[in-house]
N, C-alpha and C positions, 0 to 999 in steps of 0.2 A: 571402428567408429567412422572412418572415412566412407566405408560402404553404406553405413546408415545415413550419412550426410547426403550421399547421392540419391538414395532411395527417398529421402525426405523431399527432394526436388520433384520427384514423380508424383508425390501425394498432393502437390500444390497445383497440379494442372487441372483445376476445376474453377469455373466462374463463380459458383455459389460461395466459395470461401471468401472471395473479395467482396461479395455483396454483404455478407454478415459482418466482415471487418468494417466496411463503410457504414453499415447501420449502427454498429457499436460506437464508432467515432462520432457520428451525428448525435446519438443519444447522450454520449458523454459530454460533448461540447455544450449541449443544451442544459444538462443538469449542472455542469460545472459553472456555467455562467450565472446560475441562480444563487445569490448570496445565502438564501435560507436552506438550500439543499446541499448535499455532498456527493462526491463520487462514490464513497463507500455505501451510502444509502441506495444509489442507483444499482450498484453491483449486487447488493444484498437482495433487493426486490427482484432483480432480473435473473438472479442465480437459478431459480427453478425453471425459468424459460430455457436456459441453456441445456437443461437435462433432456429436453425433448429433441435436441439436436445431437448429431454424432460429435465426437470429441474434436474433429478437425473443423467444425463449425461453431460449436458452443463455446469452446475456450477462446478462440480468436475473437469471437463476439464480445466476451467479457473483457478481454485485454483491450479491445477497441474502446469500450466504455471507459476503462481506466485511463488510457492515453488521452482520449478526448476530454475527459473530466479535468485532468491536471492542467491542460492548456486552457480549457473553458473558464477556469477560475480567474484567469488574467483579464478577461473581457470586462467584468464588472470592477475589478481592481483598478484598471486603467481609466475607465469611463467615469465611475462615480466614487472611487476610493474605498470600495467595499470588496474585500477578497471573496471570491466565490468558493475557494478552498483554502485550507491552511497553508498550502504550498505557495499561494500567491500573496501572502502577507507582505513580503519584501518588495513585491511589485508595486504596492501602494505608495512606496517612498517617492517614486518619480513619475508613475503613471498619471495620476490626477494633475500633476503640474504640467505635464506635456499636453493633456487635454485642455487645460485652461489656456495654454499658448496656441491652441488651434492645431495641435499636432497629434490628435488622437489616432488618426489613421496610420501615421508613421509608427506610433507606439504599438498599436495592435499588430501591424505587420512584422515589426521587429520581434514581438513576442512569438508570433507564429513561426517565423523562419528560424529563430534561435532555438525554439523548442524542438522543432522537427529535426534540425541538423544535429543537435546534441543527442536527441533520442536515437537517431539513426546510428551515430557513431558508437554510442554506448551499447546498442543492441548488437552491432557487429563485433565489438569486443567481447560481449557475453557469449556470442555464438562460438568464437574461437577459444575462449578460456574454459567454458563450462565442461567440455569433454575431458580436458586435461585434469581439471579439479576432480571430476568424478572418478577418473582412473586412480588418482592418489587416494581418494576416500575409500575406494574398493580394497585398498591394502590394509585398512584398519578394521578393528572388530567392534563388537557391541560395547565393550567398556569405553572405548574412545568416543563412539557415537553418543553414548549416554552422557559423558562428561561435556561434550560440545553442546548438546541440547540444554543441559543444566546451566552452563555458562551463558548461552544465548538467552535463556529465559531470565536469568538474573540481570543481564545487560538490558534487555527489553523492558523489564519491570522498573528498572531504575532510571532510564532515560526517556521513557515515553510519557512520563507524568511530571508535573511540577513538584510533586512530593514523592520521594522514593518509597516512603511508607505506604502511601495510597497505592502506588504501583505494585508493591509486594502483596498488599491485601487483595487487590484485584486478581493477581496471578494465583494466589492461594484459592480464591473463590473459583477461578477457572479450573484449577486442578481438581478441586472437590467435585465440581459438576462433571468433569471428565471421568472421574472414578466411579460415578454412579452406574449401577448395572450389575453385570456378571463378571466376577474375577476371571481373567483370562487363564490363570494357572490352576486354580482349584475348582472353578465352575460354580462357586457359591455366590449368591446374591448379596449385594452390599449397598447400603444407603438408599434402598428403594422405598423405605417406610411403608412397606406392605402394598405399594401401588404397582399393579401388574404392568401398567404401561411403561414403567421405568425399568423393567427387568432387562431390557435390551440397551439401556442407557438413554441419555438425552440425545435426540436426533440433532445432527449438525445444522440442517436448514432452518428449523424453527428457532434454534438458538441464534443463528446469524441474523435472521430477519428480526427477531425480538430485540436483540441488542442494538442493531444499527438502524432499523426502520421505525419502529414504534416511538422511541424517544424523540427522533427528529420530527415526527408527525405531531406528537404531543407538544413539543416546544414551539412548533410553527403555529399550532392552534392557540397556545398560551399567549403568544404575541398577537395583539389585536389589530396589527396593521393589515390593511387589505391587500397590499402588494409586498414583495420582498424588498423593494427599495422605494423611496419616496421621490428621488430625483428624476427629472426628465432627461431623456437621452435624445440629442439632436445630432445625427451623423452628417447632416448637411453642412455643418460647420466643422467637420472633422479634419479638414485640411487636405493637403496633397499626399500622395503615396510616398512610401519609403524609396529613396534614391540609392543607386548602386554605391556611390562613394560614401554614403552614410552607413550602409550596411558593411562595407569593406573595413571601415574604421573599427567595427565591433567584432571582426572575425577573431582576433586574438582573445578577446574577452570570452567569446563563445567557446573556443577551444579550451581555454583555461577552466571555465565552469564545467565543461564536459568531463574533463579529467577529475575535477572535484566531485561531481555528482556520481561518476562511475565508481570511484573509490568508496564514497559514503554508501552507495546502494548495496555494496557487498557486505556491509556490516549490519546485522539484524538490529532493528529497533531504532535506528537513527532517522532515516526517511527524508522526504522531500522538504519539509519545513527547515530542518537544519541545513540541508544542502543549499537551499535558496538563500539563507542568511549568509552562509560562508561564501557563496558565489558572489553575492552583492558586496560583501566586505572586501573580497579579493579584487573585484573590479575597481572599487573605490581606491584601494591602496595602490594599484598599478596605474591608475589614471594620471595623466599629466595635469588634469584640471579637477582634482577631487572636490574642490569647492562648489562645483556645479551639481554634484550629487544631492538629491533631495529637492532640487529646483527645476528639474526637467532634463534629465540626461538619458540619452538612448542606451548607453552602456548600463545604466541603472535598471533597464528593462532586460537587456540581453543577459546580464550576469545571473540574476536569480532565475529567470525563465529557462536558460540553458541548464543550469545546475539542477533544478527540481525535476526537469524532464529526463535528464541523463540518469536519474536514479531508477527509472522504470525498468529497464532491461536487467541491470545487475541484481535487482531484488530477487530475480528468479534463480540466481546462483545458489544461495542457501536453500531456497525452496525445493529446487529440482534435485540437487545433489545430496541434501541431508533431510529433506522434508521439514525444514524449519521455516515457517513464515516469519518475515521480519516486521510486518505491520498488518493493519486491518485488511488492506487490499489483498495482500498475498495469503492471508488467512482464508479469505473468501475464495481465492483462486485454488487454494489447497482443497477446499470443499468441492469445488468443481472437478478437480482432478480425481478425487476419491469417488465422487458420484459417478464418474465415467469409467470407473474400474482401473484408474491409473494411480498407483501409489508412489509418490515422489520419494527418491532415495537413490543411492549409488547404483542399485540394481536396475533402475529404470532405463539406463542407457544400454544395458545388455538385453533386457526383455522387450523394450519398446523404443529402441533407438531411432528408427526412421520416423516414428510419430513425433518424438520429442524434437528432432531436428526440423521436421516440417513445421511444427508450431513456432520454433524460433525463427525460421525463415519467414513465416507469415507475419510475425511481429515486425521484422525489418521492412517488409513490403508495406505494412500498415502506415509507416512513416511517409512513404511516397504518396499513398492515397490521401494522407492527412494534409499534405501541402495543398493539394487541389481542393479538397473539400473545405478546409479551413479558409482558404482564400475566397471561395465562392460564397460560403455561408456566413462570413464574418458579419456582414451588415444585418441579415435577419436575426442572428443570435444576439447582436448588440441591442436590437429592439425588443427581443423576447424577454429581457431581464425585467420588463415592466408588467409581465403577466400577473394576473390576480391569483392569490393563493387559493381562492375558491375553485379554480380550474385544476389545480395540481394536487392539493392535499387529498381530496377524495379518491383520485386515481391511484395515488401512492398507497393509500390504506387498502383499497380494493385489491391491488396487486399483491400486497403483503399477505392478505388472507387467502386469496386464490392460489398464490404460489405455495403457501404452506400446505393447503389441502391437496394440491396436485401431486405433492411428493410424499404425502403421509395420510394420517387419519384425523378424526376429530380430536383425539387426545393430543396430537401434535399441535393442533390449534390452541388448545388450552395451555400447553407448554410455552408456545410462542407468546401468548398474551401475558402469562405470569412472568416470564423472563423479561419481556418488554417493560412491564410496570416496574420491576426491580431495577432494570437498567436505567429507567427514567429517574428513579430515586437516587441511584448512584451518580448519575450525571449532575443532579442538583447538589450533591455533596462534593462535586468537583473531582470525581474519580475519572481517570482515563480508562476506557473499557478495552483498549487494545490488548493489554497484558492478560485480561480475563479470557478473551477469545483465543488468543495465541496459546495460552496455557491449556485451555480446553482441548485444542486440537493436538497439542503435544503430550497430553496425558497418556495416550495409548503407547506411543513410541518410548516414552520415559519408562513406563511399566514393563514393556517388552524387553528393552535393552538392559534394564536393571535386573530382571529375572534371569536373563542369559548370563549377565556378569556374575550373579550370585552362584550360578551353576559352575561357571569357570573357576570361581574363587575357591570352592570346596572348603569353606571355612571363614576366615576373617575377610569380609568384603572391603573393610577400610584399608587393611594392609595390601590387599590385592590391587586396589585402585590407585593408592598413593605411592606404593613402593615397587610394585611389579610391572605396572603399566605406565611408562614415563609420559606418553602423550596425554593420557587421561589425567595423570597427576598435574601436569601443567595447566590444563583447563580448569580442573577443580580448584587448584590453588589460586589461580587467577580469579575465580569466582568468589572465593573466600576473601581474598584481598580487596576485591571490588566492594563487597558488602561492608568490610571494615572501613574502607574509605568513605562510603556513603554515610556511615554512622558517625565516624570520628573526623571526617574531612572538614566539615564546617568549624568544629572546635579548633582544629589545627590551624586553619586559615585565620581564625580570629586571634589566636595566640601569636602567630607570625606577624599579623598586622599590628598588634599591641606592642610587640618588641621593636618593630621598625619605627613606630610612632614615638 
């Protein structure tokens, strides 16, 4: 693996890699700053664009969009109190208060520096840990991989939605869509309803664009506001820049939140929003002046922004080592890997080690580029949040249709529209669609590893998984216990509360 690491350096000796990373960062910042748009939307729409590039250009471009979008959400959160992304919700606690005090520039720069430092540190940790984790996973077999995937899916379905039941329903819908097509074992068609276009299964790109792009467009059109925000932005009154002594006081908070975000990022299904709230709470508890939080405290910016950006790198650990996407963004990245002929999993480090390490190194370098780009473009993007919807929505819709057609046929376009309309209805019913997409992309590895496990079992698969394979037994048992807690946990907590009362 060390040899692959060195070869990865050689793959980075190209100027065009840094151009596409920079382009992705700029696009991500712009979209993230728009309260009505999301980073996931941008990645879904731009996913087909990355297919026309080689892997060392297309994947870093998408990761640049990801990184830029997570930070970009803090711009509108600080200036007008409207988070551009869910990851920036905690930033609204202190950001608008600092803006009202004439310290908007300090808050924006604190968000930029804490984001890039935390992201850089967590990416370095990912680089050095991921190879070791992959070596460990290579020692286990299909039964263990199957059990880990099932446990991860249960965890994602239960924590990614306000309702565990809605999350479970979305996951089952995703699995159902993933099983449409041809049985990998028998070769028989299943759930195609006589439609020839579905014999090869539902294509990933139309599904991703349909789930993430069309509902966003429809909801933006549904809102009759002409712009994404109604407030005016005047950076001439933003105040002075962040001083070194002010930043130095927040270094401990940044490092603490970096550790929090790194740990949370390795757990599938938790993500930036949870990390941001935990980072903010930890900063407030550790502060000598907790009463200032919510009234305009720079640590209230550094804590959540460092935590939510520190998640970015570690989310690649389960994705690359097991092929398990932990959230919407990594599900889209998995689609990009597969489209480029790269199948994430423990074997990827043996088959394409130099490429993987080159991508990880490019992600680290992206943070250095981000500091300069973010600092230079901060003011233009702060003004861009007042752009009219009429300029953006048609462009997003056009990219969605062109992107689908560029990677498929007219039938794929019909699939994209049908899935998009269904996704819009599910959004209205307050379903989180992350479990649906993740379950869809995991359907194939679930079927493959289960089929292999059944061959190994040569009889009772239940006895084989729970009694003969201890690692598989641990994860499956944990999954069953987690389901039990999600069902009976509220009742148990109520009973305990009644007894204490």
